[in-house]
C-alpha positions in Angstrom: -14.4 66.9 21.1 -12.3 65.6 18.3 -13.1 62.7 16.0 -11.2 59.6 16.9 -9.9 56.8 14.9 -12.6 54.4 16.3 -15.4 56.8 15.3 -14.0 57.0 11.7 -13.7 53.2 11.6 -17.3 52.6 12.7 -18.6 55.1 10.0 -16.5 53.4 7.3 -17.8 49.9 8.4 -21.4 51.1 8.3 -21.0 52.7 4.9 -19.4 49.5 3.5 -22.2 47.4 5.0 -25.0 49.6 3.7 -23.7 50.2 0.1 -21.3 47.3 -0.5 -17.8 47.5 -2.0 -19.0 47.3 -5.6 -21.4 50.3 -5.3 -18.8 52.4 -3.6 -16.1 51.7 -6.2 -18.5 52.4 -9.1 -19.5 55.6 -7.4 -15.9 56.7 -7.0 -15.3 55.9 -10.7 -18.2 58.1 -11.7 -16.9 60.9 -9.5 -13.4 60.6 -11.1 -15.0 60.8 -14.6 -17.0 63.9 -13.6 -13.8 65.6 -12.3 -11.9 64.8 -15.5 -14.8 66.1 -17.6 -14.9 69.3 -15.5 -11.2 69.9 -15.9 -11.4 69.3 -19.7 -14.3 71.7 -20.0 -12.4 74.4 -18.0 -9.3 73.9 -20.1 -11.3 74.4 -23.4 -12.9 77.6 -22.0 -9.5 79.1 -21.3 -8.2 78.5 -24.8 -11.3 80.1 -26.3 -11.0 83.2 -24.2 -7.3 83.9 -25.2 -8.3 84.8 -28.8 -8.5 88.6 -29.1 -11.9 90.0 -30.2 -12.4 93.0 -32.3 -15.3 94.9 -30.7 -15.6 97.5 -33.4 -16.3 94.9 -36.1 -19.0 93.4 -33.9 -20.6 96.8 -33.4 -20.5 97.6 -37.1 -22.3 94.4 -38.0 -24.9 95.0 -35.4 -25.5 98.5 -36.8 -25.8 97.1 -40.3 -28.3 94.4 -39.1 -30.5 97.0 -37.4 -30.4 99.3 -40.5 -31.4 96.4 -42.7 -34.4 95.6 -40.4 -35.8 99.1 -40.7 
C-alpha cells in the first residue's frame, strides 16, 4: 500500500480548510525563523569551542580558591 497522489491531495485540502492559508503561512514563517536561530546558535558554539583552553591554569586557580576557603 503506497500513498497515492489523490490521498495527498485530499490531506492537503483538509489541512487548508481547517487552518486556512494565512495560518499555515505564518506557521511556516515561524518554523523558518526557528531553523535560522538554531543554525546561528550552532555556528556560535563551534567558534567558542575552537579556542584552546589551558587546563593547568584552571586547576591552579581552583587549588588557590580551595586554599583560601580553609
